[in-house]
C-alpha positions in Angstrom: 15.4 13.1 9.0 15.3 13.3 5.4 13.0 10.0 4.0 13.4 8.5 0.2 9.9 9.4 -1.3 7.9 7.9 -4.2 4.5 7.3 -5.9 2.9 4.7 -7.8 0.9 3.9 -10.0 -2.8 3.4 -7.7 -2.4 7.2 -7.8 -3.0 7.4 -11.1 -6.2 4.4 -10.8 -4.3 1.7 -11.7 -5.5 -0.9 -9.2 -5.4 -4.3 -11.8 -3.5 -4.5 -14.6 -5.8 -5.2 -16.8 -8.4 -2.4 -16.5 -9.4 -0.8 -19.9 -9.4 2.5 -18.2 -5.7 2.4 -16.7 -3.7 5.2 -18.2 -0.7 3.7 -20.5 2.4 2.4 -18.1 4.8 5.2 -20.0 2.6 7.9 -19.7 2.0 7.3 -15.7 6.0 6.4 -14.9 7.0 9.9 -17.3 4.1 12.1 -15.0 5.7 10.4 -11.7 9.3 11.8 -13.1 8.0 15.3 -14.0 6.4 15.9 -10.7 9.5 15.7 -9.1 9.7 12.1 -8.3 12.9 9.8 -8.1 11.8 6.6 -6.9 8.2 4.3 -7.8 6.5 1.7 -7.0 5.3 -0.7 -10.0 2.1 -1.1 -9.3 0.3 -4.0 -10.6 1.9 -6.7 -12.1 1.2 -6.9 -16.1 1.3 -3.0 -16.0 4.4 -2.6 -16.7 5.9 -4.5 -19.8 7.5 -8.1 -18.3 10.6 -7.6 -20.6 12.9 -6.4 -17.4 15.3 -4.8 -20.1 12.9 -2.1 -21.7 11.2 -1.0 -18.3 14.5 -0.7 -16.9 15.6 1.5 -19.7 12.4 3.2 -19.7 12.9 4.4 -15.9 16.6 4.6 -16.4 15.8 7.6 -18.5 13.2 9.0 -16.1 15.5 9.2 -13.4 13.4 6.7 -11.1 14.3 3.6 -9.0 12.4 0.7 -7.9 11.3 0.4 -4.3 8.7 -2.1 -4.7 5.4 -3.7 -5.8 2.2 -5.5 -4.2 -0.1 -8.7 -4.2 -3.8 -7.6 -4.1 -6.0 -10.1 -3.2 -7.5 -12.5 -1.6 -5.5 -13.5 0.7 -8.5 -14.8 2.9 -9.9 -17.0 0.6 -8.0 -20.3 0.1 -9.2 -21.9 -2.6 -7.2 -18.9 -4.3 -4.1 -19.5 -3.1 -2.7 -21.5 -5.3 -3.1 -18.9 -8.4 -2.1 -15.7 -5.2 1.2 -17.8 -5.1 2.3 -18.2 -8.5 1.4 -14.4 -9.4 3.5 -13.6 -6.4 6.6 -15.7 -7.8 6.2 -13.5 -11.0 5.6 -10.1 -9.0 8.6 -11.0 -7.2 11.0 -11.8 -10.1 10.3 -9.4 -11.7 11.0 -6.8 -8.8 14.2 -8.6 -8.1 15.4 -8.1 -11.9 13.9 -4.2 -11.3 16.4 -4.2 -8.1 13.4 -3.7 -6.0 14.3 -3.7 -1.8 10.1 -4.9 -0.6 7.0 -6.4 -1.2 3.8 -5.3 0.1 0.9 -8.5 0.8 -1.7 -6.6 0.8 -5.9 -8.4 1.3 -8.2 -7.8 -1.3 -11.5 -5.9 0.2 -14.4 -8.0 0.5 -18.4 -7.3 -0.2 -18.6 -8.4 4.1 -16.0 -6.7 5.5 -16.1 -3.0 3.2 -20.1 -2.6 5.0 -18.5 -2.3 8.2 -15.1 -1.1 7.8 -13.5 0.8 10.7 -16.0 -0.3 12.7 -13.8 -3.6 14.1 -16.8 -3.9 16.8 -19.4 -5.4 14.3 -16.9 -6.9 11.6 -17.2 -10.7 11.1 -13.6 -12.3 11.3 -12.5 -15.1 9.0 -13.7 -18.9 10.4 -10.7 -20.4 12.5 -10.2 -23.4 9.4 -9.8 -20.1 6.8 -7.6 -18.1 9.4 -5.1 -20.8 9.9 -4.8 -21.8 6.2 -4.0 -17.6 6.1 -1.0 -18.2 8.9 0.1 -21.4 7.0 -0.4 -19.6 3.2 1.7 -16.3 4.6 4.0 -18.2 6.1 5.0 -19.8 2.9 5.0 -16.5 0.6 7.6 -14.9 3.7 10.5 -17.0 3.0 9.4 -17.4 -0.9 9.5 -13.3 -0.9 12.5 -13.1 1.0 15.1 -16.7 0.7 14.3 -16.4 -3.3 13.9 -12.8 -4.2 15.8 -11.1 -1.4 13.0 -8.5 -1.0 11.8 -7.4 2.0 7.9 -8.8 2.9 5.5 -6.5 4.6 1.4 -6.6 5.2 -0.1 -3.7 4.5 -3.4 -3.3 7.1 -6.0 -2.1 4.9 -9.6 -0.6 5.4 -12.2 -3.1 4.0 -10.2 -6.3 4.1 -9.8 -9.6 7.0 -6.5 -7.7 7.4 -7.3 -4.0 8.8 -7.6 -3.7 12.5 -4.6 -4.0 14.9 -5.8 -7.1 16.9 -5.8 -9.1 13.2 -2.7 -7.9 11.5 -0.7 -8.1 15.1 -2.1 -12.0 15.5 -1.1 -12.3 11.9 2.0 -11.4 13.1 2.7 -13.3 16.3 1.0 -16.3 14.7 3.2 -16.5 11.3 5.9 -15.8 13.4 8.6 -15.0 10.6 12.3 -13.2 10.4 11.6 -12.1 7.6 8.0 -10.7 7.9 7.1 -6.8 8.7 4.2 -3.9 8.2 3.6 -1.7 5.7 1.6 1.1 7.6 -0.7 3.1 6.0 -1.5 6.8 7.3 -4.7 6.9 5.5 -6.2 3.4 6.3 -5.5 3.3 9.6 -7.0 6.3 10.5 -9.9 5.1 8.1 -9.8 1.8 10.3 -9.7 4.0 13.5 -6.0 3.5 14.4 -4.0 6.3 15.1 -0.8 5.9 13.3 1.5 8.3 14.9 1.4 6.0 18.2 1.6 2.6 15.6 4.9 4.1 14.3 6.0 4.2 17.7 4.1 0.7 19.0 5.2 -1.9 16.0 9.1 0.3 15.9 11.3 -2.0 14.2 8.4 -4.0 12.4 7.9 -0.9 10.2 9.6 -1.6 7.4 7.9 0.6 4.7 5.6 3.6 4.6 2.3 4.4 2.5 1.5 8.3 3.2 -1.9 9.0 2.2 -4.7 12.2 3.4 -7.7 11.7 4.6 -10.8 14.2 4.9 -12.4 14.1 7.8 -15.6 15.4 7.1 -16.1 12.8 4.3 -14.8 10.3 6.7 -17.4 10.9 9.3 -20.0 10.5 6.3 -18.7 7.1 5.5 -19.5 6.2 9.6 -22.5 7.9 9.9 -23.7 6.5 6.4 -22.6 3.1 6.2 -20.6 4.3 2.9 -18.3 0.9 1.8 -15.1 1.3 0.8 -15.1 2.1 -2.6 -17.9 4.1 -2.1 -15.9 6.4 0.2 -13.2 6.5 -2.5 -15.2 7.5 -5.1 -16.4 10.1 -2.7 -13.2 11.6 -2.2 -12.3 10.3 1.2 -8.5 10.8 0.4 -6.6 13.9 -0.8 -3.3 15.0 -1.7 -0.5 15.3 1.0 -1.9 18.3 3.4 -5.2 18.2 2.9 -6.7 16.2 5.1 -6.6 15.8 9.0 -3.4 13.6 9.0 -0.8 16.0 10.9 3.0 14.6 8.7 4.8 16.8 11.2 3.9 13.9 13.8 4.4 11.9 11.6 8.2 12.5 10.7 8.6 12.7 14.4 7.5 9.3 15.1 9.3 8.3 12.5 12.8 10.4 13.4 11.8 8.3 17.4 11.6 5.0 15.9 14.7 5.8 13.2 13.3 4.4 10.3 15.6 4.6 7.5 13.1 2.5 4.4 11.2 4.8 1.8 7.6 6.3 1.5 5.2 5.7 -0.8 2.7 9.1 -1.7 -0.1 7.1 -2.6 -3.8 8.7 -3.1 -6.2 6.1 -4.0 -8.7 7.6 -6.8 -11.7 6.1 -9.6 -9.9 7.2 -13.0 -13.0 6.9 -14.6 -13.5 10.6 -13.0 -11.4 12.8 -14.8 -9.0 13.8 -12.1 -5.6 15.0 -12.3 -3.1 12.4 -11.0 0.1 14.9 -11.7 -1.1 17.9 -10.3 -2.1 15.8 -6.9 1.6 14.0 -6.7 3.0 17.1 -7.3 1.2 18.9 -4.9 1.3 15.7 -1.9 5.5 15.7 -3.0 6.2 20.0 -2.4 4.3 19.5 0.9 5.7 16.5 2.1 9.3 17.8 1.5 8.7 20.7 4.4 9.3 17.7 6.6 11.9 15.9 5.1 14.8 17.5 5.8 
């Protein structure tokens, strides 16, 4: 089984388009190409030039095809929904012009949930009203993403957010009840949050529409739990590793994906702090070389 492998600007520390520490967009995508990739996600809306012709031309010169993009915002807070909706429409319009396939929906980390990430028994839940508004909002978003822009919307469970644990995203999938909505399973975020990634692939089966491949260091994760370290600090302390340098068994990941006849993309990611001077292209190259042994 061969999966088309992408990388993304977050592996270069790009989480927010307006961050002054971001590397130049051309440098990021050139390095994705140099590292051996033929597919990419676009990063946060506004990181790339909004001129799709200029962007497509540059990516074409690098032999990079666009897989998708994302929203990483405060979905759990209804007061932001109008602003988030506008950003989603702008992102999906741009993605559609770039021939993207998937749109990844991620709740933003919150101070309250980062404190207890990975410990679902003590993690607070949304109020009933906030949850109901989230369901209503995501129903609307899923319809817009698919019907207007022909992109596949996928929920990405993420550590330190209100969409983290299995019971949270299962409830959302059930209550949203959209024929369009699927899952983006992130191997490391699932593990961080106490979810077995191999079993999750088998359990959610046809709902798995996109994958994020990320590795995680067991000893750092143990330290995170023991010392109640928040998610951002965990990233700075190197909880995520190049593929093959952590605790994720990607041979088992591939076996699970093969069992469900997965035919989508997988984006290799490594969340890094851009101020620490880490060598993103080295990590991206090593991760791709590692995953190639299973991609046959």
